[in-house]
C-alpha positions in Angstrom: 86.7 149.0 89.7 89.7 149.7 91.5 92.0 152.6 90.2 94.6 152.2 87.7 97.7 154.2 88.9 98.8 155.3 85.3 95.4 156.1 84.2 94.5 158.4 86.9 98.2 160.4 86.3 96.2 161.1 83.1 93.4 162.5 85.0 91.0 159.9 84.1 89.5 157.2 86.7 88.1 154.1 85.1 85.4 154.1 87.6 84.2 157.7 86.4 84.6 156.6 82.7 82.5 153.6 83.2 79.9 155.8 85.0 80.2 158.2 82.3 81.1 161.5 84.1 82.1 164.3 82.4 85.3 164.8 84.3 86.6 161.4 83.5 87.2 163.3 79.6 89.6 165.5 81.3 92.6 165.3 79.3 90.6 163.2 76.4 88.4 166.4 75.7 91.0 168.7 75.3 92.5 167.0 72.1 91.7 168.1 68.9 91.0 164.2 67.9 88.2 164.4 64.3 86.9 161.7 66.3 85.7 163.5 69.1 86.3 163.1 72.9 83.1 160.7 73.0 84.9 158.1 70.8 87.9 158.7 72.6 86.5 157.7 76.0 84.8 154.8 74.6 88.1 153.4 72.8 89.7 154.2 76.1 87.4 152.1 78.2 87.8 149.1 75.5 91.6 149.1 75.6 91.6 149.2 79.1 88.8 146.6 79.7 90.9 144.6 77.0 94.5 144.8 78.9 92.8 143.7 82.3 90.7 141.1 80.5 94.5 139.4 79.1 96.4 140.3 82.6 93.5 139.0 84.7 94.0 142.1 86.7 94.0 146.2 87.0 97.4 146.3 88.2 99.3 144.3 85.9 97.5 145.9 82.8 98.6 149.0 84.5 102.1 148.2 84.7 102.0 146.6 81.0 100.2 149.7 79.6 102.7 152.2 81.4 106.2 150.8 80.7 108.0 151.1 77.9 108.1 148.0 75.5 110.4 146.6 73.2 108.1 145.0 70.6 106.9 148.9 70.2 110.7 150.0 69.8 110.8 151.0 73.5 107.6 153.0 73.4 105.0 152.9 76.1 101.6 151.0 75.2 99.2 153.4 76.0 101.2 156.4 74.7 101.2 154.5 71.1 97.5 154.0 71.8 96.5 157.4 72.6 98.3 158.9 69.5 96.0 156.4 67.7 92.9 158.1 69.2 92.7 155.1 71.8 92.4 152.7 68.9 93.3 149.0 69.6 94.7 148.7 66.2 98.5 149.4 67.5 98.4 147.3 70.6 96.3 144.3 70.0 98.3 142.5 68.1 101.0 142.2 71.1 98.0 141.5 73.4 96.7 138.5 71.4 100.3 137.1 71.9 100.5 137.7 75.0 97.1 136.1 75.8 98.2 133.0 73.9 101.3 132.6 75.2 103.6 133.4 72.2 105.5 136.8 74.0 109.1 136.9 74.8 
């Protein structure tokens, strides 16, 4: 899996997260999330995989996740998801609309 620039800036390397390397937790492990870093990492991997599935490649997914989105009131999708423990809950509706071609 090629590296995603936005995710590397956060100190998270997708290939490392897939292999379960502890250093991949970097920033995630410092959070005081009651769900814990392991669950956040799992959610993060699912989120990235879902975006790649929708956009067809990592570069497009990375770009979409790291740019402000008007459907999120100008917020960046990965930051919105991060505040939610990397749950797909807040951005999945947008990904579904994009996947089905009902996105402006």
